[in-house]
C-alpha positions as CSV (number, residue, x, y, z in Angstrom):
1,M,140.2,174.3,62.8
2,I,141.1,171.0,64.4
3,P,142.3,168.5,61.8
4,T,140.2,165.4,61.4
5,D,141.8,162.0,62.2
6,P,141.2,159.8,59.1
7,H,141.5,156.7,61.4
8,P,139.2,156.9,64.4
9,R,140.2,155.3,67.7
10,G,140.0,151.6,67.3
11,T,140.5,151.4,63.6
12,R,144.0,153.0,63.2
13,A,146.3,150.7,61.3
14,D,149.8,150.9,60.0
15,A,149.8,152.0,56.3
16,R,152.7,149.6,55.5
17,L,151.0,146.8,57.0
18,R,147.7,147.5,55.1
19,A,149.8,147.7,51.8
20,A,151.6,144.5,52.7
21,L,148.4,142.5,53.2
22,R,146.6,143.9,50.2
23,P,146.5,141.3,47.4
24,T,148.9,141.9,44.6
25,D,148.4,141.6,40.8
26,E,150.4,138.5,41.0
27,D,147.9,137.0,43.5
28,R,145.0,137.9,41.4
29,V,146.5,136.2,38.3
30,D,147.3,133.0,40.3
31,A,143.7,132.9,41.6
32,A,142.2,133.4,38.1
33,R,144.3,130.6,36.6
34,L,143.5,128.1,39.5
35,V,139.7,128.8,39.1
36,D,139.9,128.1,35.3
37,R,141.8,124.9,35.9
38,V,139.2,123.6,38.5
39,L,136.4,124.4,36.2
40,E,138.2,122.5,33.4
41,G,138.7,119.5,35.9
42,S,142.3,119.5,35.6
43,A,143.4,120.9,39.0
44,T,146.2,118.7,40.4
45,S,149.2,119.2,42.6
46,R,151.2,120.1,39.6
47,P,152.7,123.7,39.7
48,L,150.9,126.5,37.8
49,P,152.3,127.6,34.4
50,A,154.9,130.2,34.5
51,R,153.5,133.7,34.5
52,D,154.5,136.4,32.1
53,A,157.4,138.3,33.6
54,A,156.3,141.4,31.8
55,A,152.8,141.3,33.5
56,S,154.3,140.7,36.9
57,T,154.1,143.3,39.6
58,P,156.8,143.7,42.4
59,R,156.4,141.1,45.0
60,R,155.6,141.8,48.8
61,P,158.5,143.2,50.9
62,R,160.4,140.4,52.8
63,W,159.5,141.9,56.0
64,A,155.7,141.3,55.4
65,V,156.0,137.4,55.6
66,P,157.4,137.3,59.2
67,L,154.8,139.8,60.3
68,M,152.0,137.7,58.8
69,A,153.3,134.6,60.4
70,A,153.4,136.4,63.8
71,S,149.7,137.6,63.3
72,V,148.7,134.0,62.6
73,A,150.5,132.7,65.7
74,A,148.8,135.3,67.9
75,C,145.4,134.2,66.6
76,L,146.3,130.6,67.3
77,A,147.3,131.5,70.8
78,L,144.0,133.1,71.4
79,A,142.1,130.2,70.1
80,V,144.0,127.7,72.3
81,G,143.4,129.9,75.4
82,A,139.6,130.1,74.7
83,F,139.6,126.3,74.3
84,A,141.4,125.8,77.6
85,Q,138.8,127.9,79.3
86,L,136.0,126.0,77.8
87,Q,137.6,122.7,78.9
88,A,137.9,124.0,82.5
89,R,134.2,124.5,82.8
90,S,131.9,122.0,84.5
91,P,130.2,119.3,82.4
92,E,126.9,121.0,83.2
93,Q,128.2,124.2,81.5
94,T,129.5,122.7,78.4
95,A,127.7,119.3,77.7
96,A,125.0,119.4,75.1
97,P,121.7,117.7,75.9
98,T,121.8,113.9,75.3
99,A,119.6,111.0,76.0
100,A,121.1,110.7,79.5
101,S,120.3,114.3,80.4
102,S,117.0,114.9,78.7
103,D,115.2,111.6,79.3
104,P,113.4,111.8,82.7
105,S,113.5,108.0,83.1
106,F,117.4,108.0,83.0
107,P,119.0,107.1,86.2
108,L,120.9,110.3,86.9
109,A,121.4,109.5,90.6
110,P,121.4,105.7,91.5
111,D,121.4,106.2,95.3
112,A,118.0,105.0,96.3
113,D,118.1,106.7,99.6
114,R,118.9,110.2,98.4
115,P,116.2,112.8,98.1
116,M,115.6,113.7,94.4
117,A,113.5,115.6,92.1
118,P,110.2,114.1,90.8
119,G,110.7,111.6,88.1
120,R,114.5,111.5,88.4
121,V,114.7,108.4,90.7
122,S,114.3,105.9,88.0
123,G,115.8,103.4,85.6
124,P,114.6,100.6,83.3
125,E,112.0,98.2,84.6
126,T,114.0,95.2,83.4
127,G,117.6,94.6,84.0
128,A,119.9,92.8,81.5
129,V,122.5,90.4,82.8
130,T,124.8,88.0,80.8
131,C,126.5,84.9,82.2
132,S,129.4,83.7,80.0
133,S,130.5,80.1,79.5
134,T,133.2,80.6,82.1
135,G,130.9,82.1,84.7
136,R,131.8,85.6,84.3
137,I,128.9,88.1,84.7
138,R,128.1,91.3,82.8
139,V,125.4,93.7,84.0
140,A,124.3,95.9,81.1
141,T,121.9,97.9,83.2
142,P,123.6,99.2,86.4
143,V,120.4,100.8,87.7
144,V,116.9,99.0,87.6
145,R,113.7,100.3,88.8
146,A,111.7,97.8,91.1
147,R,108.3,96.9,90.1
148,R,105.3,96.0,92.5
149,D,106.4,92.3,92.6
150,G,110.1,92.7,92.8
151,V,113.2,93.4,90.6
152,H,112.8,91.9,87.1
153,L,116.0,90.7,85.4
154,R,116.5,89.2,81.9
155,V,119.4,86.7,82.3
156,T,121.2,85.3,79.2
157,A,123.2,82.1,79.9
158,A,125.8,80.8,77.4
159,V,126.1,77.1,78.5
160,P,123.9,74.5,80.2
161,G,124.4,74.2,84.1
162,T,124.6,78.0,84.7
163,L,123.7,79.2,88.1
164,F,122.5,82.7,88.7
165,N,123.3,83.9,92.3
166,T,121.6,86.7,94.3
167,P,122.0,87.8,98.0
168,D,119.0,85.8,98.8
169,G,120.1,82.7,97.1
170,G,120.4,81.4,93.6
171,G,119.3,78.9,91.1
172,S,119.9,77.4,87.6
173,V,118.9,79.3,84.5
174,P,118.4,77.8,81.1
175,V,120.6,78.3,78.0
176,G,119.5,81.5,76.2
177,T,117.5,84.2,77.7
178,S,114.9,83.9,80.6
179,D,113.2,86.3,83.0
180,V,113.9,86.2,86.8
181,V,112.2,88.1,89.5
182,V,114.4,88.8,92.5
183,D,113.1,89.9,95.9
184,A,116.0,92.3,96.4
185,T,116.2,95.2,98.9
186,P,116.5,98.7,97.2
187,G,120.0,99.7,97.1
188,K,123.2,98.0,96.0
189,V,122.7,94.3,95.0
190,T,125.6,92.0,94.2
191,L,125.0,89.4,91.6
192,S,127.2,86.6,90.2
193,C,127.2,83.7,87.9
194,S,128.8,80.3,88.0
195,V,128.8,77.0,86.1
196,T,127.9,73.8,87.9
197,G,131.0,72.4,89.7
198,T,132.8,75.7,89.7
199,A,132.9,78.8,92.0
200,P,131.7,82.2,90.6
201,T,134.6,83.8,88.7
202,S,133.3,87.4,89.0
203,S,130.5,89.5,90.5
204,A,128.8,92.7,89.6
205,D,126.7,95.3,91.4
206,L,123.2,96.4,90.5
207,Q,121.5,99.4,91.9
208,V,117.9,99.0,92.7
209,V,115.7,102.1,93.0
210,D,112.2,102.1,94.3
211,P,110.5,105.4,93.4
212,G,107.0,103.8,93.7
213,G,107.5,102.6,97.2
214,S,106.8,99.0,96.4
215,W,109.3,97.6,98.9
216,L,107.8,96.8,102.3
217,G,110.9,95.8,104.2
218,G,113.1,92.9,105.2
219,A,113.0,90.4,107.9
220,G,113.7,93.1,110.5
221,N,110.3,94.4,109.9
222,L,108.7,91.5,111.7
223,V,109.3,93.5,115.0
224,C,110.5,90.6,117.1
225,L,111.8,92.6,120.1
226,G,111.9,89.4,122.2
227,G,114.0,87.5,119.6
228,I,113.5,85.3,116.6
229,A,114.1,81.6,116.1
230,Q,114.1,79.0,113.3
231,P,112.9,75.8,114.9
232,S,112.5,72.3,113.3
233,W,108.8,72.0,112.4
234,V,106.8,68.9,112.8
235,V,103.7,70.5,111.4
236,G,103.6,70.5,107.6
237,P,102.1,73.1,105.2
238,A,98.4,73.7,104.8
239,T,96.5,74.7,101.8
240,G,93.5,76.9,101.0
241,T,91.6,78.6,98.2
242,T,92.8,82.0,99.5
243,R,96.1,83.1,101.2
244,R,94.3,83.8,104.5
245,G,92.5,80.4,104.2
246,A,95.7,78.5,104.0
247,V,97.1,80.5,106.9
248,E,94.0,79.8,108.9
249,A,94.2,76.1,108.1
250,L,97.8,76.1,109.3
251,S,96.8,77.9,112.5
252,A,94.1,75.4,113.3
253,R,96.7,72.6,113.3
254,M,99.3,74.5,115.4
255,N,97.3,76.4,118.0
256,T,94.9,74.0,119.7
257,D,95.2,75.3,123.2
258,R,96.1,79.0,122.8
259,P,93.8,81.8,121.6
260,V,94.7,83.4,118.3
261,A,95.1,87.2,118.6
262,A,95.5,88.2,115.1
263,I,96.3,86.8,111.6
264,G,97.7,89.2,109.1
265,R,100.3,89.9,106.4
266,A,103.8,90.9,107.5
267,P,105.5,94.0,106.0
268,V,108.2,91.9,104.3
269,G,109.0,91.9,100.6
270,Y,107.4,93.6,97.8
271,V,103.7,94.8,97.7
272,G,102.7,92.6,94.8
273,S,105.1,89.6,95.6
274,A,103.5,86.3,94.6
275,T,105.1,84.7,97.7
276,Q,104.0,86.6,100.8
277,T,105.0,86.6,104.5
278,W,102.1,86.3,107.1
279,T,102.1,86.0,110.9
280,I,99.9,84.2,113.3
281,D,99.9,86.1,116.7
282,V,98.8,84.0,119.8
283,T,98.8,85.1,123.5
284,G,99.9,83.4,126.6
285,A,99.4,84.2,130.3
286,T,103.2,84.7,130.8
287,S,104.7,84.5,127.4
288,G,102.9,87.5,126.0
289,T,102.5,87.5,122.3
290,V,104.3,85.0,120.1
291,A,103.9,85.0,116.4
292,T,104.5,82.2,113.9
293,V,106.0,83.6,110.7
294,V,104.4,81.9,107.7
295,S,105.5,81.8,104.1
296,V,102.5,81.7,101.6
297,R,103.0,80.8,98.0
298,P,100.6,80.2,95.1
299,L,100.1,76.6,93.8
300,G,97.8,77.4,91.0
301,P,94.6,79.4,90.3
302,N,92.8,79.8,93.7
303,R,95.0,77.5,95.5
304,Y,97.7,78.5,98.0
305,E,100.2,76.8,100.5
306,A,101.0,78.1,103.9
307,A,104.2,76.7,105.5
308,P,105.7,77.7,108.9
309,D,109.0,79.4,108.9
310,R,110.2,81.1,112.1
311,I,109.0,81.9,115.6
312,C,108.9,85.7,116.5
313,D,108.8,86.7,120.1
314,R,107.1,90.1,120.3
315,G,108.7,91.0,123.6
316,T,105.4,91.5,125.4
317,A,106.0,88.8,128.1
318,G,104.0,89.5,131.3
319,S,101.3,91.6,129.5
320,R,98.7,89.3,128.0
321,A,96.8,90.9,125.2
322,A,93.1,90.3,124.4
323,P,92.3,88.7,121.1
324,A,91.7,91.2,118.4
325,D,88.2,92.0,117.3
326,T,87.1,90.3,114.1
327,P,87.2,93.0,111.3
328,D,84.1,93.9,109.4
329,V,85.9,93.0,106.2
330,V,88.2,90.0,106.3
331,D,91.5,90.4,104.4
332,T,91.8,87.2,102.2
333,D,94.7,88.3,100.0
334,G,97.2,90.3,102.0
335,T,95.9,93.9,101.3
336,T,96.2,94.8,105.1
337,L,99.4,94.6,107.2
338,G,99.6,93.0,110.8
339,G,97.3,93.6,113.7
340,P,96.8,96.0,116.6
341,P,100.0,97.6,117.9
342,Q,99.2,96.3,121.4
343,L,100.2,92.8,120.1
344,W,103.7,93.6,118.8
345,C,104.6,96.7,120.6
346,P,105.8,96.2,124.1
347,A,106.2,99.3,126.6
348,M,104.4,101.5,124.0
349,A,105.3,105.3,124.7
350,K,103.7,108.1,122.8
351,L,106.1,110.7,121.3
352,D,105.3,114.4,121.1
353,T,108.2,116.1,119.3
354,G,108.5,118.6,116.4
355,A,110.9,116.4,114.5
356,E,110.1,115.6,110.9
357,G,111.7,114.4,107.7
358,R,110.7,115.1,104.1
359,G,111.2,113.3,100.9
360,M,109.8,112.6,97.4
361,T,108.8,109.1,98.6
362,P,107.8,107.8,102.0
363,R,110.9,105.9,102.4
364,V,113.1,108.9,101.7
365,A,111.1,111.0,104.1
366,V,111.6,108.3,106.9
367,L,115.4,108.2,106.1
368,D,115.5,112.0,106.2
369,L,113.9,111.8,109.7
370,A,116.4,109.2,110.9
371,R,119.3,111.4,109.7
372,R,117.9,114.3,111.6
373,T,117.0,112.5,114.9
374,S,119.8,109.9,115.0
375,P,122.8,111.2,113.0
376,G,125.4,108.5,112.4
377,T,123.3,105.8,114.1
378,P,122.5,102.7,111.9
379,V,118.8,102.0,111.6
380,E,116.7,99.7,109.6
381,V,113.7,101.3,107.7
382,G,110.5,99.5,106.7
383,R,106.7,99.6,106.8
384,A,105.1,98.9,110.2
385,P,102.8,95.9,110.7
386,M,99.6,98.0,110.6
387,G,97.3,99.5,108.2
388,P,96.5,98.9,104.4
389,V,99.3,97.9,102.1
390,E,98.6,100.5,99.6
391,T,97.6,103.7,101.1
392,A,98.9,107.4,100.9
393,S,99.2,107.7,104.7
394,Q,101.5,105.0,106.0
395,A,103.0,103.7,109.3
396,W,106.8,103.0,109.1
397,T,109.4,101.7,111.6
398,L,112.8,102.8,112.5
399,A,114.4,99.8,114.0
400,H,117.3,100.7,116.4
401,G,118.9,97.3,116.8
402,R,116.6,94.5,118.0
403,T,115.4,96.1,121.3
404,K,113.7,99.4,120.2
405,V,111.5,100.5,117.4
406,T,110.2,103.9,116.6
407,V,106.8,104.0,114.7
408,V,106.6,106.9,112.2
409,Q,103.6,108.3,110.5
410,V,104.1,109.3,106.9
411,T,101.5,111.6,105.2
412,P,101.4,113.4,101.9
413,K,102.5,116.9,101.9
414,E,103.3,118.5,98.6
415,T,106.0,121.3,98.7
416,A,108.6,122.5,96.1
417,S,111.2,119.9,97.3
418,S,109.2,117.1,98.7
419,R,106.0,115.2,98.6
420,F,105.8,113.4,101.9
421,V,106.5,114.2,105.6
422,A,107.5,111.8,108.3
423,R,106.8,112.4,112.0
424,P,107.6,110.1,115.0
425,D,104.5,108.7,116.6
426,F,105.4,106.2,119.4
427,T,108.3,103.8,120.5
428,C,108.3,100.2,121.3
429,G,110.7,98.4,123.6
430,R,112.9,99.8,126.3
């Protein structure tokens, strides 16, 4: 008969160690006395009363204490090792959910040009900026989501004479808190404050994201492949009851001997900007199409002012374009961009490639196309001067310097990783 092992594998222990770790009668007496004192409310740091020597039992062997200390040290070493492994893990493995990781409006990735998941390209709709009495600036919201009419900032100034400066200029802000709308391009925007008579003492960067596609583009979107100039105007502003009415009144003063080919809004600024940019395209026998760039701003209810700004040479010299047909519905408020491509696109060449870009917004899809077709080449991206301002299918431009533009068609196409697809349509310029 095989003898049975009283200690199965994995539970065998040294009998002497078990005896050493087993509580003695002394321990039990001490514990009972301490409990009694706690219940009586007299537990202090004073030593316990002496025990009755006759009731004492033999104390542990001396070798038990070092052995117990070694056991405790081993346990501590295991705990430290486990903590070190936990620290070595990535933040995504160890961090508990916070407001930053669970709130879908938190700006997890402030790069406005990076393709991201739905709802993650975001930030607060109003930024918070503070200008100190010495002109130092503090931006409390490093990422701000653009609205339809621009970037909204709440600026707090400590002293009179405070100037708030943006890349497009600046102006004075009153003491206290005031709201400012900035016509800033999505991406990094550098802001600064100063006090009248002093230079800015510091600057701070703000990241503008545009998940809604409200930004139309900058001055490069005017498509002036023949050049652009800022003349000294002798013609003053004109007014009208609508934006288009003000631009037409200005056109009547300026173009008395040349046919007007088209009047329309330029893809510059934000979709809902109070001040808009318009163009008046005129044609000549040898000059081709030349546009007058016009700034249109509201003066009050149903009253607008149109002022000439720059001259834009479309680069179509030698190819006179016929005046555009009068549309069935006249756009009076800037809901349609530009005019026929023949007016602003010289040497138009149709493209038939399989290239495409994808993204969660039209802008990101166009940028993705640019990375794929022209890697490492700087391009300027914006809406093309054609089609409705707010529409799902849009025409965009990739400007390669000032001599060539690729027009891109962007259409909705829902996939697991994108919402829009961008495909090249035609080129302008040589």
